[in-house]
C-alpha positions in Angstrom: -42.2 132.2 -32.5 -44.6 134.3 -30.6 -46.0 132.4 -27.6 -47.4 133.3 -24.2 -45.8 131.7 -21.2 -47.3 128.8 -19.4 -47.8 131.1 -16.4 -49.9 133.4 -18.6 -51.9 130.5 -19.8 -52.5 129.3 -16.2 -53.5 132.9 -15.2 -56.1 132.8 -17.9 -57.4 129.4 -16.6 -57.5 130.8 -13.0 -59.5 133.9 -14.1 -61.9 131.7 -16.1 -62.5 129.6 -12.9 -63.3 132.8 -11.0 -65.8 133.8 -13.8 -67.7 130.6 -13.3 -69.0 131.9 -9.9 -68.4 135.6 -10.0 -70.2 136.3 -6.6 -68.3 133.5 -4.8 -65.0 134.1 -3.0 -62.6 131.3 -3.9 -59.5 130.4 -1.9 -56.1 129.8 -3.6 -56.4 126.1 -2.6 -59.9 125.9 -4.0 -58.7 127.4 -7.3 -55.8 125.0 -7.4 -58.2 122.1 -7.0 -60.6 123.4 -9.7 -57.9 124.2 -12.2 -55.4 121.4 -11.5 -52.7 124.0 -11.3 -50.3 123.6 -8.4 -51.1 125.7 -5.3 -47.7 127.5 -5.2 -48.3 128.6 -8.9 -51.9 129.6 -8.2 -50.7 131.7 -5.2 -48.0 133.4 -7.2 -50.3 134.2 -10.0 -53.1 135.5 -7.8 -50.6 138.0 -6.3 -49.6 139.2 -9.8 -53.2 139.4 -10.9 -54.1 141.3 -7.7 -51.3 143.8 -8.3 -52.6 144.4 -11.8 -56.1 145.0 -10.5 -57.7 141.9 -12.2 -58.6 140.2 -8.9 -59.2 141.4 -5.4 -58.5 139.5 -2.2 -61.1 139.1 0.6 -59.7 138.7 4.1 -61.1 136.5 6.8 -62.0 133.0 7.6 -64.0 132.8 4.4 -61.5 134.9 2.5 -60.1 134.3 -0.9 -60.3 135.9 -4.3 -62.8 137.4 -6.7 -62.6 139.1 -10.0 -62.0 142.9 -9.6 -63.8 143.6 -12.9 -66.5 142.1 -15.0 -65.1 139.3 -17.2 -65.9 141.3 -20.3 -63.7 144.1 -19.1 -60.6 141.9 -18.7 -58.7 141.5 -21.9 -56.1 139.1 -23.1 -53.7 142.1 -23.1 -54.5 142.8 -19.5 -53.6 139.2 -18.6 -50.4 139.2 -20.5 -49.3 142.5 -19.2 -50.0 141.4 -15.6 -47.9 138.2 -15.9 -45.3 139.0 -18.5 -45.2 142.7 -18.9 -46.2 144.7 -22.0 -46.0 143.0 -25.4 -42.7 144.0 -27.0 -41.4 142.1 -29.9 -38.0 143.8 -29.9 -35.9 145.5 -27.2 -36.8 149.0 -28.6 -40.5 148.1 -28.5 -40.6 148.0 -24.7 -40.9 151.1 -22.5 -37.6 150.3 -20.9 -35.7 149.3 -24.0 -32.0 150.0 -24.3 -30.9 149.1 -27.7 -27.4 150.1 -28.6 -28.2 150.8 -32.2 -31.6 152.5 -31.7 -30.4 155.9 -32.9 -29.3 154.5 -36.3 -31.8 151.7 -36.7 -34.0 151.7 -39.8 -36.5 149.0 -38.7 -37.1 149.7 -35.0 -40.1 152.1 -35.7 -41.8 149.4 -37.8 -41.3 146.8 -35.1 -42.8 149.2 -32.6 -45.8 149.6 -34.8 -46.2 145.8 -35.0 -46.0 145.5 -31.2 -48.7 148.2 -30.8 -50.9 146.4 -33.3 -50.5 143.1 -31.6 -51.3 144.8 -28.2 -54.4 146.4 -29.7 -55.6 143.1 -31.1 -55.1 141.4 -27.7 -56.9 144.3 -26.0 -59.9 143.6 -28.2 -60.2 140.0 -26.9 -62.1 139.8 -23.6 -61.8 137.0 -21.1 -65.4 136.0 -22.0 -64.3 135.3 -25.6 -61.2 133.3 -24.5 -63.5 131.1 -22.5 -65.8 130.2 -25.4 -65.1 127.3 -27.7 -66.8 128.9 -30.7 -65.2 132.3 -30.2 -64.3 134.6 -33.0 -61.6 137.3 -32.6 -60.7 140.3 -34.6 -57.5 139.6 -36.6 -55.7 142.8 -37.5 -54.3 143.2 -41.0 -51.0 145.0 -40.5 -51.0 146.5 -44.0 -51.8 150.3 -43.8 -55.4 151.2 -44.4 -56.9 147.7 -44.1 -59.4 146.9 -41.4 -59.4 144.0 -39.0 -61.7 141.1 -39.7 -63.5 138.6 -37.5 -62.3 134.9 -37.7 -63.1 131.9 -35.5 -60.5 131.6 -32.8 -59.9 127.9 -33.7 -58.8 128.9 -37.2 -56.0 131.3 -36.3 
């Protein structure tokens, strides 16, 4: 089963909380209180999100965190990549894959294409869409030559 980790889910919740007041600097403790995610987890995720360029830190007595980009320019793929690393369904699909049978494998190339398709689909879903209850996302059809279609997020 393909599933994002709980940490990626929490990272999305934290980013959504930062979107609610984009001009306000929020502390890790404040974000923990707003999101009901534990402070150690919020602090860890903020460091990862900062490293990925999704949030920026503001130093000082009124310091904290803000989005580093507009919410519409942060994609589901950006969030997953920041917390979990690039989407790779198989060992050979990752940049650092080391599969022992890669040289003779007849299916690896296809899995790499599927991984790229999934990443492209995730890149087309901005944070602003993830935050909407009535959102529709582009669902790719992996068959050659067929276009993606828009479907409500709740029906996936």
